[in-house]
Biotite code that builds the C-alpha atoms (Angstrom):
import biotite.structure as struc

atoms = struc.array([
    struc.Atom([106.629, 125.831, 87.405], chain_id="A", res_id=1, res_name="MET", atom_name="CA", element="C"),
    struc.Atom([106.246, 124.950, 91.082], chain_id="A", res_id=2, res_name="LYS", atom_name="CA", element="C"),
    struc.Atom([108.710, 122.395, 92.466], chain_id="A", res_id=3, res_name="GLU", atom_name="CA", element="C"),
    struc.Atom([107.006, 119.184, 93.611], chain_id="A", res_id=4, res_name="LYS", atom_name="CA", element="C"),
    struc.Atom([106.485, 118.622, 97.334], chain_id="A", res_id=5, res_name="ASN", atom_name="CA", element="C"),
    struc.Atom([107.891, 121.986, 98.423], chain_id="A", res_id=6, res_name="VAL", atom_name="CA", element="C"),
    struc.Atom([106.766, 122.564, 101.993], chain_id="A", res_id=7, res_name="GLY", atom_name="CA", element="C"),
    struc.Atom([105.153, 119.141, 102.315], chain_id="A", res_id=8, res_name="ARG", atom_name="CA", element="C"),
    struc.Atom([106.226, 116.855, 105.089], chain_id="A", res_id=9, res_name="ARG", atom_name="CA", element="C"),
    struc.Atom([106.466, 113.279, 103.936], chain_id="A", res_id=10, res_name="ARG", atom_name="CA", element="C"),
    struc.Atom([104.139, 110.668, 105.371], chain_id="A", res_id=11, res_name="ILE", atom_name="CA", element="C"),
    struc.Atom([105.618, 107.423, 106.688], chain_id="A", res_id=12, res_name="VAL", atom_name="CA", element="C"),
    struc.Atom([103.314, 104.473, 107.365], chain_id="A", res_id=13, res_name="SER", atom_name="CA", element="C"),
    struc.Atom([104.022, 102.286, 110.358], chain_id="A", res_id=14, res_name="VAL", atom_name="CA", element="C"),
    struc.Atom([102.566, 98.799, 110.254], chain_id="A", res_id=15, res_name="ILE", atom_name="CA", element="C"),
    struc.Atom([102.452, 95.969, 112.778], chain_id="A", res_id=16, res_name="GLY", atom_name="CA", element="C"),
    struc.Atom([100.484, 93.986, 115.333], chain_id="A", res_id=17, res_name="ASN", atom_name="CA", element="C"),
    struc.Atom([97.071, 95.206, 116.438], chain_id="A", res_id=18, res_name="ARG", atom_name="CA", element="C"),
    struc.Atom([97.554, 93.654, 119.895], chain_id="A", res_id=19, res_name="ALA", atom_name="CA", element="C"),
    struc.Atom([100.804, 94.182, 121.827], chain_id="A", res_id=20, res_name="ILE", atom_name="CA", element="C"),
    struc.Atom([101.983, 94.340, 125.435], chain_id="A", res_id=21, res_name="GLU", atom_name="CA", element="C"),
    struc.Atom([102.397, 97.890, 126.736], chain_id="A", res_id=22, res_name="LYS", atom_name="CA", element="C"),
    struc.Atom([105.802, 97.071, 128.256], chain_id="A", res_id=23, res_name="ASP", atom_name="CA", element="C"),
    struc.Atom([106.963, 94.837, 125.382], chain_id="A", res_id=24, res_name="GLY", atom_name="CA", element="C"),
    struc.Atom([109.584, 95.410, 122.685], chain_id="A", res_id=25, res_name="ILE", atom_name="CA", element="C"),
    struc.Atom([106.971, 96.149, 119.983], chain_id="A", res_id=26, res_name="ARG", atom_name="CA", element="C"),
    struc.Atom([105.326, 98.915, 122.015], chain_id="A", res_id=27, res_name="TYR", atom_name="CA", element="C"),
    struc.Atom([108.688, 100.432, 122.929], chain_id="A", res_id=28, res_name="LYS", atom_name="CA", element="C"),
    struc.Atom([109.951, 100.340, 119.334], chain_id="A", res_id=29, res_name="LEU", atom_name="CA", element="C"),
    struc.Atom([106.721, 101.774, 117.888], chain_id="A", res_id=30, res_name="ALA", atom_name="CA", element="C"),
    struc.Atom([106.491, 104.547, 120.493], chain_id="A", res_id=31, res_name="PHE", atom_name="CA", element="C"),
    struc.Atom([110.138, 105.587, 120.036], chain_id="A", res_id=32, res_name="ALA", atom_name="CA", element="C"),
    struc.Atom([109.737, 105.371, 116.251], chain_id="A", res_id=33, res_name="LEU", atom_name="CA", element="C"),
    struc.Atom([106.693, 107.668, 116.274], chain_id="A", res_id=34, res_name="GLY", atom_name="CA", element="C"),
    struc.Atom([108.570, 110.275, 118.304], chain_id="A", res_id=35, res_name="LYS", atom_name="CA", element="C"),
    struc.Atom([111.656, 110.011, 116.087], chain_id="A", res_id=36, res_name="ALA", atom_name="CA", element="C"),
    struc.Atom([109.631, 110.339, 112.885], chain_id="A", res_id=37, res_name="LEU", atom_name="CA", element="C"),
    struc.Atom([108.084, 113.617, 114.054], chain_id="A", res_id=38, res_name="ILE", atom_name="CA", element="C"),
    struc.Atom([111.461, 114.804, 115.391], chain_id="A", res_id=39, res_name="ASP", atom_name="CA", element="C"),
    struc.Atom([112.852, 114.262, 111.878], chain_id="A", res_id=40, res_name="ASN", atom_name="CA", element="C"),
    struc.Atom([110.109, 116.159, 110.078], chain_id="A", res_id=41, res_name="GLY", atom_name="CA", element="C"),
    struc.Atom([107.824, 113.330, 108.953], chain_id="A", res_id=42, res_name="TYR", atom_name="CA", element="C"),
    struc.Atom([104.131, 112.678, 109.526], chain_id="A", res_id=43, res_name="ARG", atom_name="CA", element="C"),
    struc.Atom([102.901, 109.295, 110.797], chain_id="A", res_id=44, res_name="VAL", atom_name="CA", element="C"),
    struc.Atom([100.225, 107.195, 109.128], chain_id="A", res_id=45, res_name="GLN", atom_name="CA", element="C"),
    struc.Atom([98.790, 103.853, 110.228], chain_id="A", res_id=46, res_name="SER", atom_name="CA", element="C"),
    struc.Atom([95.638, 101.791, 110.235], chain_id="A", res_id=47, res_name="GLY", atom_name="CA", element="C"),
    struc.Atom([94.656, 103.894, 113.246], chain_id="A", res_id=48, res_name="GLY", atom_name="CA", element="C"),
    struc.Atom([93.471, 101.186, 115.611], chain_id="A", res_id=49, res_name="LEU", atom_name="CA", element="C"),
    struc.Atom([95.284, 99.672, 118.642], chain_id="A", res_id=50, res_name="ARG", atom_name="CA", element="C"),
    struc.Atom([98.633, 97.944, 119.163], chain_id="A", res_id=51, res_name="GLY", atom_name="CA", element="C"),
    struc.Atom([101.551, 99.210, 117.071], chain_id="A", res_id=52, res_name="VAL", atom_name="CA", element="C"),
    struc.Atom([99.211, 101.722, 115.412], chain_id="A", res_id=53, res_name="MET", atom_name="CA", element="C"),
    struc.Atom([98.352, 103.342, 118.729], chain_id="A", res_id=54, res_name="GLU", atom_name="CA", element="C"),
    struc.Atom([101.895, 103.165, 120.121], chain_id="A", res_id=55, res_name="ALA", atom_name="CA", element="C"),
    struc.Atom([103.425, 104.913, 117.110], chain_id="A", res_id=56, res_name="VAL", atom_name="CA", element="C"),
    struc.Atom([100.850, 107.708, 117.277], chain_id="A", res_id=57, res_name="MET", atom_name="CA", element="C"),
    struc.Atom([101.312, 108.120, 121.038], chain_id="A", res_id=58, res_name="ALA", atom_name="CA", element="C"),
    struc.Atom([105.033, 108.411, 120.399], chain_id="A", res_id=59, res_name="GLY", atom_name="CA", element="C"),
    struc.Atom([104.437, 110.970, 117.659], chain_id="A", res_id=60, res_name="ALA", atom_name="CA", element="C"),
    struc.Atom([102.343, 113.044, 120.036], chain_id="A", res_id=61, res_name="ARG", atom_name="CA", element="C"),
    struc.Atom([105.158, 112.956, 122.633], chain_id="A", res_id=62, res_name="SER", atom_name="CA", element="C"),
    struc.Atom([107.572, 114.773, 120.311], chain_id="A", res_id=63, res_name="SER", atom_name="CA", element="C"),
    struc.Atom([108.226, 118.421, 121.107], chain_id="A", res_id=64, res_name="GLU", atom_name="CA", element="C"),
    struc.Atom([107.957, 119.003, 117.333], chain_id="A", res_id=65, res_name="HIS", atom_name="CA", element="C"),
    struc.Atom([104.475, 117.465, 117.118], chain_id="A", res_id=66, res_name="TYR", atom_name="CA", element="C"),
    struc.Atom([101.815, 119.579, 115.410], chain_id="A", res_id=67, res_name="GLN", atom_name="CA", element="C"),
    struc.Atom([98.137, 118.829, 115.050], chain_id="A", res_id=68, res_name="GLU", atom_name="CA", element="C"),
    struc.Atom([97.680, 116.860, 111.837], chain_id="A", res_id=69, res_name="GLY", atom_name="CA", element="C"),
    struc.Atom([100.859, 114.797, 112.266], chain_id="A", res_id=70, res_name="ASP", atom_name="CA", element="C"),
    struc.Atom([99.022, 111.512, 112.914], chain_id="A", res_id=71, res_name="THR", atom_name="CA", element="C"),
    struc.Atom([96.805, 110.031, 110.213], chain_id="A", res_id=72, res_name="ILE", atom_name="CA", element="C"),
    struc.Atom([94.525, 107.030, 110.790], chain_id="A", res_id=73, res_name="ALA", atom_name="CA", element="C"),
    struc.Atom([93.092, 105.067, 107.870], chain_id="A", res_id=74, res_name="LEU", atom_name="CA", element="C"),
    struc.Atom([90.462, 103.052, 109.730], chain_id="A", res_id=75, res_name="VAL", atom_name="CA", element="C"),
    struc.Atom([88.883, 99.999, 108.082], chain_id="A", res_id=76, res_name="PRO", atom_name="CA", element="C"),
    struc.Atom([85.272, 100.939, 108.842], chain_id="A", res_id=77, res_name="SER", atom_name="CA", element="C"),
    struc.Atom([83.102, 104.002, 108.331], chain_id="A", res_id=78, res_name="PHE", atom_name="CA", element="C"),
    struc.Atom([83.152, 104.565, 112.098], chain_id="A", res_id=79, res_name="ASP", atom_name="CA", element="C"),
    struc.Atom([85.642, 107.297, 112.995], chain_id="A", res_id=80, res_name="THR", atom_name="CA", element="C"),
    struc.Atom([85.231, 106.402, 116.675], chain_id="A", res_id=81, res_name="GLU", atom_name="CA", element="C"),
    struc.Atom([87.228, 103.199, 116.146], chain_id="A", res_id=82, res_name="THR", atom_name="CA", element="C"),
    struc.Atom([90.431, 105.223, 115.765], chain_id="A", res_id=83, res_name="ALA", atom_name="CA", element="C"),
    struc.Atom([92.785, 105.417, 118.704], chain_id="A", res_id=84, res_name="ASN", atom_name="CA", element="C"),
    struc.Atom([92.845, 108.594, 120.792], chain_id="A", res_id=85, res_name="GLU", atom_name="CA", element="C"),
    struc.Atom([96.155, 109.800, 119.303], chain_id="A", res_id=86, res_name="TYR", atom_name="CA", element="C"),
    struc.Atom([94.869, 110.050, 115.720], chain_id="A", res_id=87, res_name="ALA", atom_name="CA", element="C"),
    struc.Atom([94.526, 113.646, 114.499], chain_id="A", res_id=88, res_name="ASP", atom_name="CA", element="C"),
    struc.Atom([93.124, 112.954, 111.065], chain_id="A", res_id=89, res_name="ILE", atom_name="CA", element="C"),
    struc.Atom([90.769, 109.983, 110.829], chain_id="A", res_id=90, res_name="VAL", atom_name="CA", element="C"),
    struc.Atom([89.836, 108.755, 107.381], chain_id="A", res_id=91, res_name="ILE", atom_name="CA", element="C"),
    struc.Atom([86.966, 106.238, 107.560], chain_id="A", res_id=92, res_name="PRO", atom_name="CA", element="C"),
    struc.Atom([87.720, 104.110, 104.482], chain_id="A", res_id=93, res_name="THR", atom_name="CA", element="C"),
    struc.Atom([84.910, 101.552, 104.790], chain_id="A", res_id=94, res_name="GLY", atom_name="CA", element="C"),
    struc.Atom([87.244, 99.151, 102.986], chain_id="A", res_id=95, res_name="LEU", atom_name="CA", element="C"),
    struc.Atom([87.859, 96.681, 105.830], chain_id="A", res_id=96, res_name="ASP", atom_name="CA", element="C"),
    struc.Atom([91.166, 94.848, 105.206], chain_id="A", res_id=97, res_name="VAL", atom_name="CA", element="C"),
    struc.Atom([91.391, 96.277, 101.691], chain_id="A", res_id=98, res_name="MET", atom_name="CA", element="C"),
    struc.Atom([92.368, 99.572, 103.311], chain_id="A", res_id=99, res_name="ARG", atom_name="CA", element="C"),
    struc.Atom([95.803, 97.967, 103.776], chain_id="A", res_id=100, res_name="ASN", atom_name="CA", element="C"),
    struc.Atom([96.642, 99.142, 100.262], chain_id="A", res_id=101, res_name="ALA", atom_name="CA", element="C"),
    struc.Atom([96.018, 102.730, 101.354], chain_id="A", res_id=102, res_name="LEU", atom_name="CA", element="C"),
    struc.Atom([98.135, 102.292, 104.482], chain_id="A", res_id=103, res_name="VAL", atom_name="CA", element="C"),
    struc.Atom([101.024, 101.001, 102.330], chain_id="A", res_id=104, res_name="ALA", atom_name="CA", element="C"),
    struc.Atom([100.742, 103.959, 99.963], chain_id="A", res_id=105, res_name="ASN", atom_name="CA", element="C"),
    struc.Atom([103.048, 106.396, 101.761], chain_id="A", res_id=106, res_name="ALA", atom_name="CA", element="C"),
    struc.Atom([106.548, 107.677, 101.023], chain_id="A", res_id=107, res_name="TYR", atom_name="CA", element="C"),
    struc.Atom([107.962, 104.835, 103.117], chain_id="A", res_id=108, res_name="ALA", atom_name="CA", element="C"),
    struc.Atom([106.669, 101.928, 105.201], chain_id="A", res_id=109, res_name="VAL", atom_name="CA", element="C"),
    struc.Atom([108.195, 100.708, 108.456], chain_id="A", res_id=110, res_name="ILE", atom_name="CA", element="C"),
    struc.Atom([107.122, 97.451, 110.090], chain_id="A", res_id=111, res_name="GLY", atom_name="CA", element="C"),
    struc.Atom([107.158, 96.360, 113.730], chain_id="A", res_id=112, res_name="VAL", atom_name="CA", element="C"),
    struc.Atom([106.192, 92.698, 114.211], chain_id="A", res_id=113, res_name="GLY", atom_name="CA", element="C"),
    struc.Atom([102.923, 91.909, 112.479], chain_id="A", res_id=114, res_name="GLY", atom_name="CA", element="C"),
    struc.Atom([100.524, 89.190, 111.449], chain_id="A", res_id=115, res_name="GLY", atom_name="CA", element="C"),
    struc.Atom([98.585, 88.518, 108.255], chain_id="A", res_id=116, res_name="ALA", atom_name="CA", element="C"),
    struc.Atom([97.399, 92.124, 107.839], chain_id="A", res_id=117, res_name="GLY", atom_name="CA", element="C"),
    struc.Atom([100.971, 93.370, 108.114], chain_id="A", res_id=118, res_name="THR", atom_name="CA", element="C"),
    struc.Atom([102.115, 90.801, 105.560], chain_id="A", res_id=119, res_name="LEU", atom_name="CA", element="C"),
    struc.Atom([99.476, 92.161, 103.200], chain_id="A", res_id=120, res_name="CYS", atom_name="CA", element="C"),
    struc.Atom([100.759, 95.711, 103.753], chain_id="A", res_id=121, res_name="GLU", atom_name="CA", element="C"),
    struc.Atom([104.333, 94.613, 103.035], chain_id="A", res_id=122, res_name="TYR", atom_name="CA", element="C"),
    struc.Atom([103.180, 93.078, 99.743], chain_id="A", res_id=123, res_name="ALA", atom_name="CA", element="C"),
    struc.Atom([101.343, 96.242, 98.744], chain_id="A", res_id=124, res_name="PHE", atom_name="CA", element="C"),
    struc.Atom([104.301, 98.450, 99.700], chain_id="A", res_id=125, res_name="ALA", atom_name="CA", element="C"),
    struc.Atom([106.626, 96.258, 97.636], chain_id="A", res_id=126, res_name="TRP", atom_name="CA", element="C"),
    struc.Atom([104.265, 96.394, 94.648], chain_id="A", res_id=127, res_name="SER", atom_name="CA", element="C"),
    struc.Atom([103.966, 100.177, 95.033], chain_id="A", res_id=128, res_name="PHE", atom_name="CA", element="C"),
    struc.Atom([107.784, 100.557, 94.873], chain_id="A", res_id=129, res_name="ASP", atom_name="CA", element="C"),
    struc.Atom([108.042, 102.039, 98.355], chain_id="A", res_id=130, res_name="ARG", atom_name="CA", element="C"),
    struc.Atom([111.044, 102.247, 100.633], chain_id="A", res_id=131, res_name="LEU", atom_name="CA", element="C"),
    struc.Atom([110.412, 99.493, 103.204], chain_id="A", res_id=132, res_name="ILE", atom_name="CA", element="C"),
    struc.Atom([112.111, 99.064, 106.563], chain_id="A", res_id=133, res_name="ILE", atom_name="CA", element="C"),
    struc.Atom([111.474, 96.196, 109.001], chain_id="A", res_id=134, res_name="ALA", atom_name="CA", element="C"),
    struc.Atom([112.521, 95.759, 112.611], chain_id="A", res_id=135, res_name="PHE", atom_name="CA", element="C"),
    struc.Atom([114.278, 92.405, 112.516], chain_id="A", res_id=136, res_name="GLU", atom_name="CA", element="C"),
    struc.Atom([114.097, 92.109, 116.320], chain_id="A", res_id=137, res_name="ASN", atom_name="CA", element="C"),
    struc.Atom([110.325, 92.567, 116.633], chain_id="A", res_id=138, res_name="SER", atom_name="CA", element="C"),
    struc.Atom([109.034, 89.124, 115.712], chain_id="A", res_id=139, res_name="GLY", atom_name="CA", element="C"),
    struc.Atom([106.194, 88.485, 113.293], chain_id="A", res_id=140, res_name="GLY", atom_name="CA", element="C"),
    struc.Atom([106.432, 89.212, 109.595], chain_id="A", res_id=141, res_name="TRP", atom_name="CA", element="C"),
    struc.Atom([108.821, 92.111, 110.120], chain_id="A", res_id=142, res_name="SER", atom_name="CA", element="C"),
    struc.Atom([111.445, 89.760, 111.497], chain_id="A", res_id=143, res_name="GLU", atom_name="CA", element="C"),
    struc.Atom([110.785, 87.160, 108.777], chain_id="A", res_id=144, res_name="LYS", atom_name="CA", element="C"),
    struc.Atom([110.967, 89.660, 105.904], chain_id="A", res_id=145, res_name="LEU", atom_name="CA", element="C"),
    struc.Atom([113.835, 91.865, 107.096], chain_id="A", res_id=146, res_name="ALA", atom_name="CA", element="C"),
    struc.Atom([116.717, 91.870, 104.605], chain_id="A", res_id=147, res_name="ASN", atom_name="CA", element="C"),
    struc.Atom([114.763, 89.992, 101.930], chain_id="A", res_id=148, res_name="THR", atom_name="CA", element="C"),
    struc.Atom([113.194, 90.760, 98.574], chain_id="A", res_id=149, res_name="ARG", atom_name="CA", element="C"),
    struc.Atom([109.551, 89.784, 98.050], chain_id="A", res_id=150, res_name="LEU", atom_name="CA", element="C"),
    struc.Atom([110.158, 88.683, 94.472], chain_id="A", res_id=151, res_name="ASP", atom_name="CA", element="C"),
    struc.Atom([112.794, 88.662, 91.756], chain_id="A", res_id=152, res_name="SER", atom_name="CA", element="C"),
    struc.Atom([111.470, 91.723, 89.929], chain_id="A", res_id=153, res_name="GLY", atom_name="CA", element="C"),
    struc.Atom([113.770, 94.725, 89.614], chain_id="A", res_id=154, res_name="ILE", atom_name="CA", element="C"),
    struc.Atom([112.021, 97.685, 91.214], chain_id="A", res_id=155, res_name="ARG", atom_name="CA", element="C"),
    struc.Atom([114.926, 100.135, 90.992], chain_id="A", res_id=156, res_name="TYR", atom_name="CA", element="C"),
    struc.Atom([117.744, 99.265, 88.547], chain_id="A", res_id=157, res_name="PRO", atom_name="CA", element="C"),
    struc.Atom([119.888, 102.003, 90.119], chain_id="A", res_id=158, res_name="ASP", atom_name="CA", element="C"),
    struc.Atom([119.474, 100.512, 93.630], chain_id="A", res_id=159, res_name="ILE", atom_name="CA", element="C"),
    struc.Atom([121.042, 97.040, 93.376], chain_id="A", res_id=160, res_name="PRO", atom_name="CA", element="C"),
    struc.Atom([120.700, 96.500, 97.145], chain_id="A", res_id=161, res_name="GLU", atom_name="CA", element="C"),
    struc.Atom([116.918, 97.129, 97.015], chain_id="A", res_id=162, res_name="ASP", atom_name="CA", element="C"),
    struc.Atom([115.153, 94.968, 99.600], chain_id="A", res_id=163, res_name="LYS", atom_name="CA", element="C"),
    struc.Atom([113.131, 95.218, 102.773], chain_id="A", res_id=164, res_name="ILE", atom_name="CA", element="C"),
    struc.Atom([115.856, 96.770, 104.888], chain_id="A", res_id=165, res_name="TYR", atom_name="CA", element="C"),
    struc.Atom([116.315, 95.207, 108.317], chain_id="A", res_id=166, res_name="GLY", atom_name="CA", element="C"),
    struc.Atom([117.105, 97.328, 111.375], chain_id="A", res_id=167, res_name="VAL", atom_name="CA", element="C"),
    struc.Atom([117.251, 96.726, 115.121], chain_id="A", res_id=168, res_name="THR", atom_name="CA", element="C"),
    struc.Atom([117.118, 100.287, 116.489], chain_id="A", res_id=169, res_name="THR", atom_name="CA", element="C"),
    struc.Atom([114.985, 103.337, 115.900], chain_id="A", res_id=170, res_name="VAL", atom_name="CA", element="C"),
    struc.Atom([118.159, 105.328, 115.229], chain_id="A", res_id=171, res_name="GLU", atom_name="CA", element="C"),
    struc.Atom([119.123, 102.928, 112.430], chain_id="A", res_id=172, res_name="ASP", atom_name="CA", element="C"),
    struc.Atom([115.599, 103.108, 110.982], chain_id="A", res_id=173, res_name="ALA", atom_name="CA", element="C"),
    struc.Atom([115.660, 106.923, 110.890], chain_id="A", res_id=174, res_name="ILE", atom_name="CA", element="C"),
    struc.Atom([119.175, 106.986, 109.425], chain_id="A", res_id=175, res_name="LYS", atom_name="CA", element="C"),
    struc.Atom([118.175, 104.536, 106.698], chain_id="A", res_id=176, res_name="LEU", atom_name="CA", element="C"),
    struc.Atom([114.965, 106.465, 106.027], chain_id="A", res_id=177, res_name="LEU", atom_name="CA", element="C"),
    struc.Atom([116.742, 109.832, 105.775], chain_id="A", res_id=178, res_name="ASN", atom_name="CA", element="C"),
    struc.Atom([119.465, 108.426, 103.528], chain_id="A", res_id=179, res_name="GLU", atom_name="CA", element="C"),
    struc.Atom([117.133, 106.595, 101.141], chain_id="A", res_id=180, res_name="ASN", atom_name="CA", element="C"),
    struc.Atom([113.773, 108.353, 100.924], chain_id="A", res_id=181, res_name="ILE", atom_name="CA", element="C"),
    struc.Atom([114.957, 110.489, 97.988], chain_id="A", res_id=182, res_name="GLU", atom_name="CA", element="C"),
    struc.Atom([116.033, 107.340, 96.125], chain_id="A", res_id=183, res_name="ARG", atom_name="CA", element="C"),
    struc.Atom([112.602, 105.682, 96.317], chain_id="A", res_id=184, res_name="TYR", atom_name="CA", element="C"),
    struc.Atom([110.542, 108.080, 94.235], chain_id="A", res_id=185, res_name="THR", atom_name="CA", element="C"),
    struc.Atom([108.606, 105.903, 91.779], chain_id="A", res_id=186, res_name="LYS", atom_name="CA", element="C"),
    struc.Atom([104.832, 105.956, 92.034], chain_id="A", res_id=187, res_name="ARG", atom_name="CA", element="C"),
    struc.Atom([102.703, 102.956, 91.194], chain_id="A", res_id=188, res_name="HIS", atom_name="CA", element="C"),
    struc.Atom([101.173, 103.013, 87.726], chain_id="A", res_id=189, res_name="LEU", atom_name="CA", element="C"),
    struc.Atom([98.385, 100.781, 86.446], chain_id="A", res_id=190, res_name="PRO", atom_name="CA", element="C"),
    struc.Atom([99.411, 97.235, 85.571], chain_id="A", res_id=191, res_name="ILE", atom_name="CA", element="C"),
    struc.Atom([99.963, 96.859, 81.810], chain_id="A", res_id=192, res_name="LYS", atom_name="CA", element="C"),
    struc.Atom([100.117, 93.741, 79.662], chain_id="A", res_id=193, res_name="ASP", atom_name="CA", element="C"),
])
């Protein structure tokens, strides 16, 4: 029997604002995060448009370990041309904002800032039992949700500290990701009565 995920590089979704300043904290965090994710053997997934989504993919491309196929864009329309220039794989979902569920369906989700769409992605990631990390110094929903639980349900009885983990540096995010990704292994099953 073949061992699961042998040879596969895990996909980490990065969520956040669709409009950011190029010299601002959100751009700098997202860019450095994209590079660090590739440096640590992950692939990067996002909604594939501008802002944090573009910055994280540009950062991924700047890694000396980058390989074609490392950046995955799940665009909301059927138009692949809406994806930012750093996206290797463009999946035209045609789902508009409902594609946020697909973005949140990765091995882990990391948030930088964010508005209503990002809040939606946090809720999906929580419901899907994903490892979630939020930059508590990036404003938006990431800052508001860092170090909180979205509800009182017990997602992982063996992880009593389960929450949206707050970080302030890319190094802390990668350390937390590397230390915990093997602990967050449940996959979402259909809702039952």
